[in-house]
PDB file as gemmi writes it, atoms N, CA and C in Angstrom:
CRYST1    1.000    1.000    1.000  90.00  90.00  90.00 P 1                      
ATOM      1  N   MET A   1     -17.500   4.147  -6.446  1.00  0.00           N  
ATOM      2  CA  MET A   1     -17.220   2.746  -6.274  1.00  0.00           C  
ATOM      3  C   MET A   1     -18.539   1.998  -6.080  1.00  0.00           C  
ATOM      4  N   LYS A   2     -18.639   0.879  -6.714  1.00  0.00           N  
ATOM      5  CA  LYS A   2     -19.883   0.116  -6.674  1.00  0.00           C  
ATOM      6  C   LYS A   2     -20.036  -0.685  -5.387  1.00  0.00           C  
ATOM      7  N   ASN A   3     -18.912  -1.158  -4.826  1.00  0.00           N  
ATOM      8  CA  ASN A   3     -18.986  -2.007  -3.649  1.00  0.00           C  
ATOM      9  C   ASN A   3     -18.034  -1.493  -2.570  1.00  0.00           C  
ATOM     10  N   PRO A   4     -18.539  -0.726  -1.602  1.00  0.00           N  
ATOM     11  CA  PRO A   4     -17.671  -0.141  -0.574  1.00  0.00           C  
ATOM     12  C   PRO A   4     -16.927  -1.166   0.267  1.00  0.00           C  
ATOM     13  N   THR A   5     -17.465  -2.370   0.409  1.00  0.00           N  
ATOM     14  CA  THR A   5     -16.778  -3.370   1.226  1.00  0.00           C  
ATOM     15  C   THR A   5     -15.526  -3.904   0.551  1.00  0.00           C  
ATOM     16  N   ARG A   6     -15.371  -3.630  -0.726  1.00  0.00           N  
ATOM     17  CA  ARG A   6     -14.171  -4.067  -1.450  1.00  0.00           C  
ATOM     18  C   ARG A   6     -13.288  -2.880  -1.821  1.00  0.00           C  
ATOM     19  N   THR A   7     -13.547  -1.736  -1.194  1.00  0.00           N  
ATOM     20  CA  THR A   7     -12.831  -0.513  -1.543  1.00  0.00           C  
ATOM     21  C   THR A   7     -11.863  -0.126  -0.436  1.00  0.00           C  
ATOM     22  N   VAL A   8     -10.664   0.232  -0.831  1.00  0.00           N  
ATOM     23  CA  VAL A   8      -9.619   0.652   0.095  1.00  0.00           C  
ATOM     24  C   VAL A   8      -9.291   2.108  -0.177  1.00  0.00           C  
ATOM     25  N   MET A   9      -9.163   2.895   0.913  1.00  0.00           N  
ATOM     26  CA  MET A   9      -8.741   4.282   0.776  1.00  0.00           C  
ATOM     27  C   MET A   9      -7.236   4.336   1.023  1.00  0.00           C  
ATOM     28  N   ILE A  10      -6.514   4.943   0.104  1.00  0.00           N  
ATOM     29  CA  ILE A  10      -5.067   5.117   0.237  1.00  0.00           C  
ATOM     30  C   ILE A  10      -4.822   6.592   0.493  1.00  0.00           C  
ATOM     31  N   LYS A  11      -4.185   6.900   1.636  1.00  0.00           N  
ATOM     32  CA  LYS A  11      -3.977   8.290   2.038  1.00  0.00           C  
ATOM     33  C   LYS A  11      -2.509   8.677   1.924  1.00  0.00           C  
ATOM     34  N   GLU A  12      -2.278   9.977   1.993  1.00  0.00           N  
ATOM     35  CA  GLU A  12      -0.945  10.570   2.019  1.00  0.00           C  
ATOM     36  C   GLU A  12      -0.131  10.245   0.771  1.00  0.00           C  
ATOM     37  N   LEU A  13      -0.786  10.256  -0.362  1.00  0.00           N  
ATOM     38  CA  LEU A  13      -0.087  10.057  -1.630  1.00  0.00           C  
ATOM     39  C   LEU A  13       0.677  11.320  -1.991  1.00  0.00           C  
ATOM     40  N   SER A  14       1.725  11.160  -2.738  1.00  0.00           N  
ATOM     41  CA  SER A  14       2.462  12.303  -3.263  1.00  0.00           C  
ATOM     42  C   SER A  14       1.533  13.102  -4.171  1.00  0.00           C  
ATOM     43  N   SER A  15       1.635  14.418  -4.093  1.00  0.00           N  
ATOM     44  CA  SER A  15       0.719  15.260  -4.874  1.00  0.00           C  
ATOM     45  C   SER A  15       0.933  15.138  -6.378  1.00  0.00           C  
ATOM     46  N   ASP A  16       2.091  14.627  -6.785  1.00  0.00           N  
ATOM     47  CA  ASP A  16       2.363  14.527  -8.221  1.00  0.00           C  
ATOM     48  C   ASP A  16       2.184  13.110  -8.772  1.00  0.00           C  
ATOM     49  N   ILE A  17       1.594  12.215  -7.985  1.00  0.00           N  
ATOM     50  CA  ILE A  17       1.411  10.844  -8.461  1.00  0.00           C  
ATOM     51  C   ILE A  17       0.256  10.797  -9.467  1.00  0.00           C  
ATOM     52  N   SER A  18       0.444  10.006 -10.492  1.00  0.00           N  
ATOM     53  CA  SER A  18      -0.603   9.869 -11.514  1.00  0.00           C  
ATOM     54  C   SER A  18      -1.368   8.567 -11.284  1.00  0.00           C  
ATOM     55  N   SER A  19      -2.524   8.468 -11.890  1.00  0.00           N  
ATOM     56  CA  SER A  19      -3.308   7.242 -11.758  1.00  0.00           C  
ATOM     57  C   SER A  19      -2.559   6.056 -12.364  1.00  0.00           C  
ATOM     58  N   ASP A  20      -1.816   6.292 -13.444  1.00  0.00           N  
ATOM     59  CA  ASP A  20      -1.032   5.209 -14.052  1.00  0.00           C  
ATOM     60  C   ASP A  20       0.049   4.711 -13.099  1.00  0.00           C  
ATOM     61  N   GLN A  21       0.715   5.632 -12.387  1.00  0.00           N  
ATOM     62  CA  GLN A  21       1.752   5.230 -11.436  1.00  0.00           C  
ATOM     63  C   GLN A  21       1.150   4.424 -10.288  1.00  0.00           C  
ATOM     64  N   LEU A  22      -0.003   4.850  -9.819  1.00  0.00           N  
ATOM     65  CA  LEU A  22      -0.650   4.141  -8.723  1.00  0.00           C  
ATOM     66  C   LEU A  22      -1.105   2.750  -9.163  1.00  0.00           C  
ATOM     67  N   LYS A  23      -1.669   2.654 -10.341  1.00  0.00           N  
ATOM     68  CA  LYS A  23      -2.091   1.348 -10.858  1.00  0.00           C  
ATOM     69  C   LYS A  23      -0.885   0.429 -11.054  1.00  0.00           C  
ATOM     70  N   GLU A  24       0.242   1.000 -11.501  1.00  0.00           N  
ATOM     71  CA  GLU A  24       1.464   0.205 -11.661  1.00  0.00           C  
ATOM     72  C   GLU A  24       1.956  -0.293 -10.307  1.00  0.00           C  
ATOM     73  N   ALA A  25       1.893   0.570  -9.283  1.00  0.00           N  
ATOM     74  CA  ALA A  25       2.327   0.174  -7.944  1.00  0.00           C  
ATOM     75  C   ALA A  25       1.446  -0.934  -7.375  1.00  0.00           C  
ATOM     76  N   LEU A  26       0.198  -0.969  -7.794  1.00  0.00           N  
ATOM     77  CA  LEU A  26      -0.727  -2.003  -7.335  1.00  0.00           C  
ATOM     78  C   LEU A  26      -0.768  -3.193  -8.286  1.00  0.00           C  
ATOM     79  N   GLY A  27       0.228  -3.299  -9.140  1.00  0.00           N  
ATOM     80  CA  GLY A  27       0.290  -4.363 -10.132  1.00  0.00           C  
ATOM     81  C   GLY A  27       0.304  -5.758  -9.550  1.00  0.00           C  
ATOM     82  N   PHE A  28       0.727  -5.889  -8.283  1.00  0.00           N  
ATOM     83  CA  PHE A  28       0.753  -7.209  -7.662  1.00  0.00           C  
ATOM     84  C   PHE A  28      -0.643  -7.822  -7.582  1.00  0.00           C  
ATOM     85  N   CYS A  29      -1.663  -7.000  -7.739  1.00  0.00           N  
ATOM     86  CA  CYS A  29      -3.044  -7.486  -7.678  1.00  0.00           C  
ATOM     87  C   CYS A  29      -3.475  -8.147  -8.979  1.00  0.00           C  
ATOM     88  N   GLY A  30      -2.625  -8.076  -9.985  1.00  0.00           N  
ATOM     89  CA  GLY A  30      -3.003  -8.622 -11.280  1.00  0.00           C  
ATOM     90  C   GLY A  30      -4.158  -7.824 -11.851  1.00  0.00           C  
ATOM     91  N   ASN A  31      -5.166  -8.500 -12.317  1.00  0.00           N  
ATOM     92  CA  ASN A  31      -6.348  -7.821 -12.851  1.00  0.00           C  
ATOM     93  C   ASN A  31      -7.399  -7.630 -11.770  1.00  0.00           C  
ATOM     94  N   GLY A  32      -6.972  -7.602 -10.508  1.00  0.00           N  
ATOM     95  CA  GLY A  32      -7.903  -7.547  -9.394  1.00  0.00           C  
ATOM     96  C   GLY A  32      -8.459  -6.187  -9.067  1.00  0.00           C  
ATOM     97  N   ILE A  33      -8.168  -5.159  -9.850  1.00  0.00           N  
ATOM     98  CA  ILE A  33      -8.700  -3.829  -9.589  1.00  0.00           C  
ATOM     99  C   ILE A  33      -9.911  -3.606 -10.485  1.00  0.00           C  
ATOM    100  N   SER A  34     -11.066  -3.366  -9.848  1.00  0.00           N  
ATOM    101  CA  SER A  34     -12.276  -3.157 -10.644  1.00  0.00           C  
ATOM    102  C   SER A  34     -12.692  -1.695 -10.707  1.00  0.00           C  
ATOM    103  N   GLY A  35     -12.110  -0.851  -9.852  1.00  0.00           N  
ATOM    104  CA  GLY A  35     -12.445   0.568  -9.877  1.00  0.00           C  
ATOM    105  C   GLY A  35     -11.352   1.388  -9.229  1.00  0.00           C  
ATOM    106  N   PHE A  36     -11.250   2.643  -9.641  1.00  0.00           N  
ATOM    107  CA  PHE A  36     -10.206   3.517  -9.121  1.00  0.00           C  
ATOM    108  C   PHE A  36     -10.662   4.958  -9.263  1.00  0.00           C  
ATOM    109  N   SER A  37     -10.427   5.765  -8.213  1.00  0.00           N  
ATOM    110  CA  SER A  37     -10.694   7.199  -8.334  1.00  0.00           C  
ATOM    111  C   SER A  37      -9.901   7.952  -7.279  1.00  0.00           C  
ATOM    112  N   PHE A  38      -9.565   9.195  -7.603  1.00  0.00           N  
ATOM    113  CA  PHE A  38      -8.929  10.058  -6.617  1.00  0.00           C  
ATOM    114  C   PHE A  38     -10.019  10.675  -5.759  1.00  0.00           C  
ATOM    115  N   GLY A  39      -9.670  11.006  -4.508  1.00  0.00           N  
ATOM    116  CA  GLY A  39     -10.609  11.670  -3.614  1.00  0.00           C  
ATOM    117  C   GLY A  39     -10.696  13.146  -3.948  1.00  0.00           C  
ATOM    118  N   SER A  40     -11.195  13.921  -2.983  1.00  0.00           N  
ATOM    119  CA  SER A  40     -11.342  15.358  -3.212  1.00  0.00           C  
ATOM    120  C   SER A  40      -9.992  16.041  -3.372  1.00  0.00           C  
ATOM    121  N   SER A  41      -8.941  15.412  -2.852  1.00  0.00           N  
ATOM    122  CA  SER A  41      -7.584  15.902  -3.113  1.00  0.00           C  
ATOM    123  C   SER A  41      -6.805  14.764  -3.756  1.00  0.00           C  
ATOM    124  N   SER A  42      -5.750  15.107  -4.465  1.00  0.00           N  
ATOM    125  CA  SER A  42      -4.981  14.059  -5.155  1.00  0.00           C  
ATOM    126  C   SER A  42      -4.123  13.249  -4.192  1.00  0.00           C  
ATOM    127  N   SER A  43      -4.139  13.586  -2.891  1.00  0.00           N  
ATOM    128  CA  SER A  43      -3.366  12.804  -1.929  1.00  0.00           C  
ATOM    129  C   SER A  43      -4.166  11.616  -1.390  1.00  0.00           C  
ATOM    130  N   VAL A  44      -5.394  11.459  -1.853  1.00  0.00           N  
ATOM    131  CA  VAL A  44      -6.244  10.341  -1.439  1.00  0.00           C  
ATOM    132  C   VAL A  44      -6.779   9.643  -2.685  1.00  0.00           C  
ATOM    133  N   ALA A  45      -6.713   8.324  -2.666  1.00  0.00           N  
ATOM    134  CA  ALA A  45      -7.270   7.550  -3.778  1.00  0.00           C  
ATOM    135  C   ALA A  45      -8.123   6.423  -3.209  1.00  0.00           C  
ATOM    136  N   TYR A  46      -9.104   6.016  -3.979  1.00  0.00           N  
ATOM    137  CA  TYR A  46      -9.964   4.890  -3.623  1.00  0.00           C  
ATOM    138  C   TYR A  46      -9.791   3.819  -4.694  1.00  0.00           C  
ATOM    139  N   VAL A  47      -9.518   2.601  -4.238  1.00  0.00           N  
ATOM    140  CA  VAL A  47      -9.310   1.487  -5.159  1.00  0.00           C  
ATOM    141  C   VAL A  47     -10.275   0.375  -4.772  1.00  0.00           C  
ATOM    142  N   GLU A  48     -11.059  -0.064  -5.736  1.00  0.00           N  
ATOM    143  CA  GLU A  48     -11.972  -1.180  -5.506  1.00  0.00           C  
ATOM    144  C   GLU A  48     -11.346  -2.437  -6.099  1.00  0.00           C  
ATOM    145  N   PHE A  49     -11.303  -3.482  -5.295  1.00  0.00           N  
ATOM    146  CA  PHE A  49     -10.688  -4.735  -5.716  1.00  0.00           C  
ATOM    147  C   PHE A  49     -11.745  -5.775  -6.026  1.00  0.00           C  
ATOM    148  N   GLU A  50     -11.459  -6.599  -7.024  1.00  0.00           N  
ATOM    149  CA  GLU A  50     -12.267  -7.782  -7.282  1.00  0.00           C  
ATOM    150  C   GLU A  50     -11.771  -8.847  -6.318  1.00  0.00           C  
ATOM    151  N   LEU A  51     -12.679  -9.554  -5.720  1.00  0.00           N  
ATOM    152  CA  LEU A  51     -12.286 -10.601  -4.785  1.00  0.00           C  
ATOM    153  C   LEU A  51     -12.637 -11.953  -5.370  1.00  0.00           C  
ATOM    154  N   ASP A  52     -11.755 -12.902  -5.126  1.00  0.00           N  
ATOM    155  CA  ASP A  52     -12.072 -14.266  -5.520  1.00  0.00           C  
ATOM    156  C   ASP A  52     -12.378 -15.039  -4.239  1.00  0.00           C  
ATOM    157  N   ILE A  53     -11.963 -16.256  -4.155  1.00  0.00           N  
ATOM    158  CA  ILE A  53     -12.235 -17.076  -2.980  1.00  0.00           C  
ATOM    159  C   ILE A  53     -11.526 -16.526  -1.745  1.00  0.00           C  
ATOM    160  N   LYS A  54     -10.364 -15.936  -1.934  1.00  0.00           N  
ATOM    161  CA  LYS A  54      -9.591 -15.406  -0.816  1.00  0.00           C  
ATOM    162  C   LYS A  54     -10.271 -14.163  -0.247  1.00  0.00           C  
ATOM    163  N   GLN A  55     -10.079 -13.964   1.043  1.00  0.00           N  
ATOM    164  CA  GLN A  55     -10.553 -12.726   1.656  1.00  0.00           C  
ATOM    165  C   GLN A  55      -9.328 -11.867   1.935  1.00  0.00           C  
ATOM    166  N   TRP A  56      -9.319 -10.665   1.431  1.00  0.00           N  
ATOM    167  CA  TRP A  56      -8.205  -9.758   1.638  1.00  0.00           C  
ATOM    168  C   TRP A  56      -8.521  -8.829   2.793  1.00  0.00           C  
ATOM    169  N   ILE A  57      -7.501  -8.506   3.560  1.00  0.00           N  
ATOM    170  CA  ILE A  57      -7.645  -7.542   4.639  1.00  0.00           C  
ATOM    171  C   ILE A  57      -6.612  -6.456   4.414  1.00  0.00           C  
ATOM    172  N   ALA A  58      -7.074  -5.233   4.252  1.00  0.00           N  
ATOM    173  CA  ALA A  58      -6.157  -4.101   4.059  1.00  0.00           C  
ATOM    174  C   ALA A  58      -5.756  -3.573   5.427  1.00  0.00           C  
ATOM    175  N   GLN A  59      -4.457  -3.415   5.628  1.00  0.00           N  
ATOM    176  CA  GLN A  59      -3.947  -2.904   6.891  1.00  0.00           C  
ATOM    177  C   GLN A  59      -2.943  -1.800   6.612  1.00  0.00           C  
ATOM    178  N   PRO A  60      -2.886  -0.802   7.508  1.00  0.00           N  
ATOM    179  CA  PRO A  60      -1.886   0.252   7.328  1.00  0.00           C  
ATOM    180  C   PRO A  60      -0.479  -0.339   7.414  1.00  0.00           C  
ATOM    181  N   ALA A  61       0.411   0.221   6.679  1.00  0.00           N  
ATOM    182  CA  ALA A  61       1.810  -0.211   6.702  1.00  0.00           C  
ATOM    183  C   ALA A  61       2.686   1.012   6.941  1.00  0.00           C  
ATOM    184  N   PRO A  62       3.856   0.801   7.529  1.00  0.00           N  
ATOM    185  CA  PRO A  62       4.745   1.943   7.742  1.00  0.00           C  
ATOM    186  C   PRO A  62       5.170   2.550   6.411  1.00  0.00           C  
ATOM    187  N   VAL A  63       5.283   3.853   6.403  1.00  0.00           N  
ATOM    188  CA  VAL A  63       5.698   4.560   5.194  1.00  0.00           C  
ATOM    189  C   VAL A  63       7.016   5.255   5.477  1.00  0.00           C  
ATOM    190  N   TYR A  64       8.019   4.912   4.702  1.00  0.00           N  
ATOM    191  CA  TYR A  64       9.321   5.559   4.806  1.00  0.00           C  
ATOM    192  C   TYR A  64       9.568   6.338   3.529  1.00  0.00           C  
ATOM    193  N   PRO A  65       9.686   7.663   3.619  1.00  0.00           N  
ATOM    194  CA  PRO A  65      10.069   8.412   2.418  1.00  0.00           C  
ATOM    195  C   PRO A  65      11.424   7.906   1.923  1.00  0.00           C  
ATOM    196  N   PRO A  66      11.660   7.902   0.627  1.00  0.00           N  
ATOM    197  CA  PRO A  66      12.912   7.362   0.082  1.00  0.00           C  
ATOM    198  C   PRO A  66      14.164   7.945   0.731  1.00  0.00           C  
ATOM    199  N   GLU A  67      14.154   9.248   1.010  1.00  0.00           N  
ATOM    200  CA  GLU A  67      15.341   9.874   1.606  1.00  0.00           C  
ATOM    201  C   GLU A  67      15.611   9.318   3.001  1.00  0.00           C  
ATOM    202  N   VAL A  68      14.557   9.112   3.771  1.00  0.00           N  
ATOM    203  CA  VAL A  68      14.707   8.575   5.124  1.00  0.00           C  
ATOM    204  C   VAL A  68      15.168   7.129   5.057  1.00  0.00           C  
ATOM    205  N   LEU A  69      14.587   6.355   4.159  1.00  0.00           N  
ATOM    206  CA  LEU A  69      14.973   4.956   4.015  1.00  0.00           C  
ATOM    207  C   LEU A  69      16.442   4.831   3.620  1.00  0.00           C  
ATOM    208  N   GLU A  70      16.891   5.670   2.699  1.00  0.00           N  
ATOM    209  CA  GLU A  70      18.307   5.653   2.306  1.00  0.00           C  
ATOM    210  C   GLU A  70      19.206   5.960   3.489  1.00  0.00           C  
ATOM    211  N   LEU A  71      18.829   6.958   4.285  1.00  0.00           N  
ATOM    212  CA  LEU A  71      19.630   7.326   5.449  1.00  0.00           C  
ATOM    213  C   LEU A  71      19.644   6.206   6.480  1.00  0.00           C  
ATOM    214  N   LEU A  72      18.488   5.629   6.765  1.00  0.00           N  
ATOM    215  CA  LEU A  72      18.416   4.527   7.720  1.00  0.00           C  
ATOM    216  C   LEU A  72      19.245   3.336   7.252  1.00  0.00           C  
ATOM    217  N   TRP A  73      19.224   3.076   5.964  1.00  0.00           N  
ATOM    218  CA  TRP A  73      19.910   1.909   5.417  1.00  0.00           C  
ATOM    219  C   TRP A  73      21.430   2.033   5.518  1.00  0.00           C  
ATOM    220  N   THR A  74      21.944   3.244   5.617  1.00  0.00           N  
ATOM    221  CA  THR A  74      23.400   3.428   5.693  1.00  0.00           C  
ATOM    222  C   THR A  74      23.945   3.224   7.100  1.00  0.00           C  
ATOM    223  N   GLN A  75      23.068   3.145   8.093  1.00  0.00           N  
ATOM    224  CA  GLN A  75      23.488   2.968   9.486  1.00  0.00           C  
ATOM    225  C   GLN A  75      23.138   1.546   9.935  1.00  0.00           C  
ATOM    226  N   PRO A  76      24.120   0.777  10.421  1.00  0.00           N  
ATOM    227  CA  PRO A  76      23.863  -0.630  10.769  1.00  0.00           C  
ATOM    228  C   PRO A  76      22.706  -0.843  11.752  1.00  0.00           C  
ATOM    229  N   THR A  77      22.649  -0.057  12.809  1.00  0.00           N  
ATOM    230  CA  THR A  77      21.583  -0.242  13.798  1.00  0.00           C  
ATOM    231  C   THR A  77      20.221   0.083  13.198  1.00  0.00           C  
ATOM    232  N   GLU A  78      20.158   1.173  12.462  1.00  0.00           N  
ATOM    233  CA  GLU A  78      18.897   1.565  11.845  1.00  0.00           C  
ATOM    234  C   GLU A  78      18.483   0.586  10.753  1.00  0.00           C  
ATOM    235  N   ARG A  79      19.468   0.040  10.043  1.00  0.00           N  
ATOM    236  CA  ARG A  79      19.167  -0.968   9.020  1.00  0.00           C  
ATOM    237  C   ARG A  79      18.498  -2.179   9.661  1.00  0.00           C  
ATOM    238  N   LYS A  80      18.996  -2.592  10.829  1.00  0.00           N  
ATOM    239  CA  LYS A  80      18.378  -3.720  11.538  1.00  0.00           C  
ATOM    240  C   LYS A  80      16.933  -3.398  11.905  1.00  0.00           C  
ATOM    241  N   HIS A  81      16.688  -2.145  12.301  1.00  0.00           N  
ATOM    242  CA  HIS A  81      15.323  -1.742  12.649  1.00  0.00           C  
ATOM    243  C   HIS A  81      14.405  -1.833  11.427  1.00  0.00           C  
ATOM    244  N   VAL A  82      14.861  -1.344  10.288  1.00  0.00           N  
ATOM    245  CA  VAL A  82      14.057  -1.398   9.063  1.00  0.00           C  
ATOM    246  C   VAL A  82      13.761  -2.852   8.699  1.00  0.00           C  
ATOM    247  N   ILE A  83      14.756  -3.702   8.779  1.00  0.00           N  
ATOM    248  CA  ILE A  83      14.563  -5.122   8.472  1.00  0.00           C  
ATOM    249  C   ILE A  83      13.556  -5.736   9.445  1.00  0.00           C  
ATOM    250  N   PHE A  84      13.673  -5.381  10.731  1.00  0.00           N  
ATOM    251  CA  PHE A  84      12.737  -5.892  11.734  1.00  0.00           C  
ATOM    252  C   PHE A  84      11.305  -5.459  11.422  1.00  0.00           C  
ATOM    253  N   VAL A  85      11.118  -4.184  11.102  1.00  0.00           N  
ATOM    254  CA  VAL A  85       9.777  -3.667  10.795  1.00  0.00           C  
ATOM    255  C   VAL A  85       9.196  -4.383   9.581  1.00  0.00           C  
ATOM    256  N   LEU A  86       9.998  -4.555   8.542  1.00  0.00           N  
ATOM    257  CA  LEU A  86       9.518  -5.247   7.341  1.00  0.00           C  
ATOM    258  C   LEU A  86       9.204  -6.713   7.631  1.00  0.00           C  
ATOM    259  N   HIS A  87      10.062  -7.353   8.419  1.00  0.00           N  
ATOM    260  CA  HIS A  87       9.831  -8.752   8.778  1.00  0.00           C  
ATOM    261  C   HIS A  87       8.533  -8.889   9.570  1.00  0.00           C  
ATOM    262  N   ARG A  88       8.317  -7.987  10.531  1.00  0.00           N  
ATOM    263  CA  ARG A  88       7.093  -8.026  11.336  1.00  0.00           C  
ATOM    264  C   ARG A  88       5.858  -7.812  10.453  1.00  0.00           C  
ATOM    265  N   LEU A  89       5.955  -6.886   9.512  1.00  0.00           N  
ATOM    266  CA  LEU A  89       4.840  -6.641   8.594  1.00  0.00           C  
ATOM    267  C   LEU A  89       4.523  -7.899   7.781  1.00  0.00           C  
ATOM    268  N   LEU A  90       5.558  -8.535   7.248  1.00  0.00           N  
ATOM    269  CA  LEU A  90       5.350  -9.757   6.466  1.00  0.00           C  
ATOM    270  C   LEU A  90       4.803 -10.888   7.332  1.00  0.00           C  
ATOM    271  N   GLN A  91       5.283 -10.987   8.569  1.00  0.00           N  
ATOM    272  CA  GLN A  91       4.781 -12.018   9.479  1.00  0.00           C  
ATOM    273  C   GLN A  91       3.303 -11.793   9.780  1.00  0.00           C  
ATOM    274  N   ASN A  92       2.924 -10.530   9.999  1.00  0.00           N  
ATOM    275  CA  ASN A  92       1.515 -10.216  10.247  1.00  0.00           C  
ATOM    276  C   ASN A  92       0.657 -10.575   9.045  1.00  0.00           C  
ATOM    277  N   LEU A  93       1.165 -10.329   7.854  1.00  0.00           N  
ATOM    278  CA  LEU A  93       0.422 -10.690   6.648  1.00  0.00           C  
ATOM    279  C   LEU A  93       0.259 -12.198   6.537  1.00  0.00           C  
ATOM    280  N   LYS A  94       1.329 -12.917   6.871  1.00  0.00           N  
ATOM    281  CA  LYS A  94       1.293 -14.375   6.799  1.00  0.00           C  
ATOM    282  C   LYS A  94       0.291 -14.948   7.800  1.00  0.00           C  
ATOM    283  N   ASP A  95       0.230 -14.348   8.988  1.00  0.00           N  
ATOM    284  CA  ASP A  95      -0.639 -14.855  10.047  1.00  0.00           C  
ATOM    285  C   ASP A  95      -2.085 -14.400   9.920  1.00  0.00           C  
ATOM    286  N   SER A  96      -2.359 -13.461   9.015  1.00  0.00           N  
ATOM    287  CA  SER A  96      -3.730 -12.969   8.838  1.00  0.00           C  
ATOM    288  C   SER A  96      -4.598 -14.059   8.239  1.00  0.00           C  
ATOM    289  N   PRO A  97      -5.875 -14.073   8.633  1.00  0.00           N  
ATOM    290  CA  PRO A  97      -6.777 -15.104   8.081  1.00  0.00           C  
ATOM    291  C   PRO A  97      -7.012 -14.920   6.609  1.00  0.00           C  
TER     292      PRO A  97                                                      
END                                                                             
């Protein structure tokens, strides 16, 4: 990566994820990805972003495996918890500088 201050490390990736799948998942960035590489293991990737006027801050987010999310979603109390966690995450993003 050419610019470490614009590089984010993504950990705990599925061992069978491809670079195309990861780039597709990061599609919300538009053409904002200037570099990409896997770490020493395929469970770690480094993504360098192009920055414009905005300043981006990368923060850890909760990770729910699909099976766990499906199970939580079927239970009313747990569904409320998932919604709360997602709402809090979005609120934190909104309040970030």
